[in-house]
C-alpha positions as CSV (number, residue, x, y, z in Angstrom):
1,M,7.8,-0.5,-18.4
2,R,5.9,-0.8,-15.0
3,V,7.2,2.4,-13.9
4,L,6.0,4.2,-17.1
5,R,2.5,2.7,-16.7
6,L,2.3,3.8,-13.2
7,I,3.2,7.3,-14.2
8,A,0.6,7.4,-17.0
9,A,-2.0,6.0,-14.6
10,T,-1.1,8.7,-12.0
11,I,-1.5,11.5,-14.5
12,L,-4.8,10.0,-15.7
13,C,-6.5,9.9,-12.4
14,V,-5.0,12.8,-10.4
15,A,-7.8,15.1,-11.7
16,T,-10.4,12.4,-11.0
17,Q,-9.4,12.0,-7.4
18,A,-9.2,15.6,-6.8
19,A,-12.7,16.1,-8.1
20,R,-14.0,13.2,-6.2
21,A,-12.6,14.5,-2.9
22,D,-14.7,17.4,-3.3
23,D,-18.0,15.6,-4.2
24,T,-20.8,15.5,-1.9
25,E,-22.5,12.2,-1.0
26,P,-25.9,11.6,-2.6
27,A,-28.9,12.1,-0.3
28,W,-29.7,8.5,-0.3
29,R,-26.4,7.2,1.3
30,A,-27.3,8.2,4.8
31,S,-30.4,6.1,4.8
32,A,-28.7,3.2,3.1
33,L,-26.0,2.8,5.7
34,A,-28.6,1.2,8.0
35,M,-28.9,-1.6,5.4
36,V,-25.2,-2.6,5.2
37,P,-24.9,-6.1,6.3
38,A,-22.9,-6.9,9.4
39,G,-19.2,-7.4,8.8
40,Y,-19.2,-4.9,6.1
41,V,-18.0,-1.3,6.1
42,A,-19.6,1.2,3.7
43,G,-17.5,3.2,1.4
44,T,-18.5,5.6,-1.5
45,A,-22.0,5.9,-2.9
46,Y,-20.4,5.6,-6.4
47,R,-23.3,5.5,-8.7
48,T,-27.0,6.4,-8.9
49,E,-29.1,5.4,-12.0
50,G,-32.7,6.3,-11.8
51,S,-34.1,4.7,-8.7
52,T,-31.1,2.5,-8.0
53,G,-28.1,3.3,-6.1
54,Y,-24.7,1.6,-5.6
55,L,-22.7,1.6,-2.5
56,A,-19.2,0.3,-2.2
57,V,-18.7,-2.1,0.6
58,Y,-15.8,-4.0,2.0
59,P,-15.3,-6.7,4.7
60,A,-14.8,-5.1,8.1
61,S,-11.6,-7.4,8.2
62,S,-9.9,-5.7,5.1
63,N,-7.5,-3.7,7.2
64,D,-6.7,-6.3,9.7
65,P,-3.2,-7.7,9.2
66,K,-4.3,-11.2,10.0
67,T,-6.9,-11.1,7.2
68,P,-5.8,-8.2,4.9
69,A,-7.9,-7.6,1.8
70,S,-6.7,-8.3,-1.7
71,V,-7.0,-6.1,-4.9
72,F,-7.2,-9.2,-6.8
73,A,-10.3,-10.8,-5.0
74,A,-13.9,-10.5,-6.2
75,R,-15.7,-7.6,-4.8
76,Q,-19.3,-6.8,-3.9
77,A,-21.6,-3.7,-3.8
78,L,-24.8,-2.9,-1.9
79,V,-27.2,-2.2,-4.6
80,V,-29.9,0.0,-3.2
81,T,-33.6,0.4,-4.3
82,L,-34.5,4.1,-3.9
83,T,-37.6,6.2,-3.6
84,P,-38.8,7.7,-6.9
85,D,-37.2,10.9,-6.2
86,A,-33.7,9.0,-5.4
87,T,-33.4,10.6,-2.1
88,R,-33.9,7.6,0.3
89,A,-33.4,3.9,0.3
90,V,-36.1,1.5,0.4
91,S,-34.4,-1.7,0.4
92,A,-30.7,-3.1,-0.4
93,E,-29.2,-6.4,-1.7
94,L,-25.6,-7.4,-1.5
95,K,-24.5,-8.4,-5.1
96,P,-21.3,-9.2,-7.0
97,R,-19.4,-6.3,-8.5
98,S,-17.9,-6.9,-11.9
99,G,-15.1,-5.2,-13.7
100,P,-13.3,-1.9,-12.8
101,D,-15.5,1.2,-12.3
102,P,-15.1,3.7,-15.0
103,E,-16.2,6.5,-12.4
104,N,-13.0,6.1,-10.5
105,D,-9.4,5.2,-11.3
106,D,-10.0,1.4,-11.4
107,T,-9.7,1.3,-15.0
108,D,-6.4,3.4,-15.1
109,F,-4.7,0.9,-12.7
110,A,-6.3,-2.3,-14.2
111,K,-3.5,-3.2,-16.4
112,L,-0.9,-2.6,-13.5
113,H,-2.9,-4.9,-11.4
114,A,-3.4,-7.4,-14.1
115,D,0.3,-7.6,-14.7
116,L,1.0,-8.3,-11.1
117,A,-1.7,-11.0,-11.0
118,A,-0.1,-12.7,-13.8
119,R,3.1,-12.8,-11.8
120,R,1.4,-15.1,-9.1
121,A,2.4,-18.2,-10.9
122,T,6.2,-17.3,-10.4
123,L,5.7,-16.7,-6.5
124,P,5.4,-19.3,-3.9
125,D,1.9,-20.8,-3.3
126,G,-0.4,-18.4,-1.3
127,T,1.7,-15.3,-1.8
128,E,-0.1,-12.1,-2.6
129,P,1.7,-10.2,-5.4
130,C,3.0,-6.7,-4.4
131,D,5.2,-4.1,-5.9
132,L,6.6,-1.6,-3.3
133,G,9.9,0.0,-2.4
134,A,10.8,-0.6,1.4
135,W,13.9,-0.8,3.6
136,S,15.0,-2.8,6.7
137,I,14.5,-1.0,9.9
138,D,16.3,-3.9,12.0
139,K,19.2,-2.5,14.2
140,D,20.4,-5.9,15.2
141,P,24.1,-5.6,14.6
142,D,24.0,-9.0,13.0
143,G,21.5,-7.9,10.5
144,L,18.2,-8.8,9.4
145,N,17.7,-12.6,8.4
146,V,16.3,-13.3,4.9
147,R,14.8,-16.8,4.9
148,A,13.9,-19.4,2.5
149,E,10.2,-19.5,3.7
150,P,7.8,-17.2,5.6
151,S,8.7,-18.8,9.1
152,V,11.1,-18.0,11.8
153,K,12.2,-21.8,11.5
154,A,13.1,-21.7,7.8
155,R,16.6,-21.7,6.5
156,V,18.5,-18.3,6.6
157,L,19.6,-17.5,3.0
158,G,21.6,-14.3,4.0
159,T,21.1,-11.1,5.9
160,L,20.4,-7.4,5.3
161,P,22.8,-5.0,7.1
162,P,21.8,-2.7,10.1
163,P,22.0,1.0,9.5
164,Y,25.4,1.8,8.1
165,R,27.1,4.9,9.3
166,L,29.4,5.8,6.4
167,K,32.6,7.9,7.3
168,L,34.4,9.7,4.6
169,G,36.1,12.6,6.3
170,G,33.1,14.8,6.1
171,A,32.2,14.2,2.5
172,E,29.6,11.7,3.2
173,N,25.8,12.4,3.2
174,T,25.0,9.9,5.7
175,P,21.9,10.7,7.9
176,D,22.2,10.7,11.6
177,G,20.6,7.1,11.9
178,G,22.7,5.6,9.1
179,W,21.9,4.4,5.6
180,L,19.1,1.8,5.5
181,T,19.3,-1.3,3.2
182,E,16.6,-0.8,0.5
183,F,14.8,-3.5,-1.5
184,R,11.6,-4.3,-3.4
185,I,8.8,-6.1,-1.9
186,I,7.1,-8.5,-4.3
187,G,4.9,-10.6,-2.2
188,F,3.2,-10.9,1.3
189,K,2.2,-14.0,3.3
190,D,1.3,-14.5,6.9
191,G,3.1,-11.5,8.3
192,W,6.1,-11.8,6.0
193,F,7.2,-10.0,3.0
194,L,8.8,-11.6,0.0
195,I,11.6,-9.3,-1.1
196,E,14.4,-9.1,-3.8
197,G,17.1,-6.8,-5.1
198,A,18.4,-5.5,-1.9
199,K,21.1,-2.7,-2.4
200,P,24.2,-1.9,-0.4
201,P,23.1,0.8,2.2
202,G,23.6,4.1,1.1
203,K,25.4,3.3,-2.2
204,D,22.8,5.1,-4.4
205,Y,23.4,8.5,-2.4
206,E,27.1,8.6,-2.0
207,D,29.9,9.2,-4.4
208,E,30.4,6.0,-6.1
209,K,34.0,6.3,-6.4
210,R,34.5,6.7,-2.8
211,Y,32.0,4.1,-1.6
212,P,34.1,1.7,0.4
213,R,34.6,-1.9,-0.9
214,S,34.5,-2.9,2.7
215,A,30.8,-1.7,3.0
216,P,28.3,-4.3,4.0
217,K,27.0,-6.4,1.4
218,P,23.3,-7.4,1.6
219,Y,21.8,-10.7,0.5
220,A,20.2,-9.4,-3.0
221,G,18.3,-12.5,-4.0
222,R,14.7,-13.4,-3.2
223,G,13.6,-14.3,0.3
224,W,11.3,-13.7,3.2
225,V,11.6,-11.1,5.9
226,A,9.4,-10.4,8.8
227,S,7.0,-7.6,8.3
228,N,7.8,-5.9,11.7
229,K,11.3,-5.3,10.4
230,V,10.3,-3.4,7.3
231,G,9.6,0.3,6.8
232,A,9.0,2.7,3.8
233,S,7.9,6.2,2.9
234,Y,4.6,7.2,1.6
235,A,4.8,7.8,-2.2
236,N,2.2,9.5,-4.6
237,G,-0.2,7.0,-5.6
238,A,-2.6,9.5,-7.0
239,T,-5.0,8.9,-4.3
240,R,-6.6,11.3,-1.7
241,M,-3.9,12.7,0.6
242,G,-4.4,13.1,4.3
243,G,-5.6,9.7,5.2
244,L,-5.9,6.0,4.7
245,F,-8.6,3.7,3.0
246,Q,-10.3,1.0,4.9
247,A,-9.7,-1.4,2.0
248,P,-7.1,-1.2,-1.0
249,F,-9.6,0.7,-3.3
250,V,-10.3,4.3,-3.8
251,D,-14.0,4.0,-3.1
252,A,-13.5,2.3,0.2
253,K,-14.1,4.2,3.5
254,W,-11.5,6.9,4.0
255,M,-10.0,7.7,7.5
256,P,-8.1,10.9,8.3
257,A,-4.6,10.1,9.7
258,Q,-1.6,12.2,10.9
259,R,2.1,12.6,10.6
260,G,4.6,12.0,13.3
261,L,5.0,15.8,13.8
262,G,1.3,16.6,13.1
263,G,-0.6,17.5,10.1
264,P,-2.2,15.2,7.7
265,I,-0.2,12.4,6.1
266,D,1.2,13.1,2.6
267,T,4.5,12.1,0.9
268,D,6.7,13.6,3.3
269,G,7.6,10.9,5.9
270,G,6.1,7.4,6.2
271,P,4.1,5.2,8.3
272,K,4.7,3.9,12.0
273,R,4.5,0.2,10.7
274,L,4.0,-1.5,7.4
275,L,1.7,-4.5,8.0
276,A,0.9,-6.1,4.7
277,C,0.6,-5.5,1.1
278,S,-1.6,-6.1,-2.1
279,S,-0.5,-5.1,-5.6
280,L,0.5,-1.5,-5.4
281,W,-1.1,-1.0,-1.9
282,G,0.4,-1.2,1.5
283,L,-1.7,-1.7,4.6
284,V,0.0,0.6,7.2
285,E,-0.4,2.0,10.6
286,S,-0.1,5.8,10.7
287,Q,2.0,7.7,13.3
288,D,-1.2,8.4,15.1
289,G,-2.4,4.8,15.1
290,V,-4.9,4.6,12.2
291,R,-4.8,1.4,10.4
292,G,-5.5,1.5,6.5
293,W,-4.3,1.3,3.1
294,W,-2.1,3.5,1.1
295,R,-1.3,3.2,-2.5
296,S,2.4,3.3,-3.4
297,L,5.4,3.1,-1.0
298,C,9.0,3.9,-1.8
299,S,12.4,3.7,-0.4
300,N,14.0,7.1,-1.1
301,Q,16.1,8.3,1.8
302,V,16.9,11.6,0.5
303,T,13.7,13.2,-0.7
304,N,10.0,12.5,-0.8
305,C,8.4,10.5,-3.4
306,S,5.8,12.8,-4.8
């Protein structure tokens, strides 16, 4: 059901995002930037009503993995008083921002976020709800430890296998680096991802009848893994391609970012690092070192997730 809702939301907002990417900023935004309070970063000027303008602003720490932003937290906007011709800012005040904004895709994704917020009660205290596909990038021959709590001192529940180089006499589809162990990320806390549903590496991509019974079996239950041992691919989250957002919202500041082999990021390839998550968004570092948010990550190892 969640997948169907995500598809529906994606279809609804693709046209909106394409249009917004081509929008020009209103004339008053440039003069309003000087009024943005210290500690905040300006995003889109998302509405003008007569002599009042509304500028999206987010804490400067929103893309810091130590203090990542949350989709579920209360937001604020810079409410700007404009000249009568609405071309310049006269004064501005930071005010609470209530409800989804109908002028972007907030409304389309509100139900998905609400469903994830409702899961918070089923997660350990302080866990940020997430829903992303990912895989282990740990090459330790002993595997990646899955722990009972988000701490290196916590009890080990099981392990996720290192890359698995399956040999079937030439009939295998194994990539050069081996198959990675895939799972779902369902939460984040203090540099750790809460995961579940790990799958045997490569089983979904090989001939099921020939997949060896001796293949490594990952711990498939719920547990915590260190964020620096986790990777993923960019998926189509129906947002602007070619860069990352400073906060997990489509009206946050947008920053161009590059793929590993050059060119703007898209659904081919993945980030250099996956740092944190909130709902359907992942905080990542691109291959050229830009740190920001991308909506929707997946763990498909044979094709892109467009």
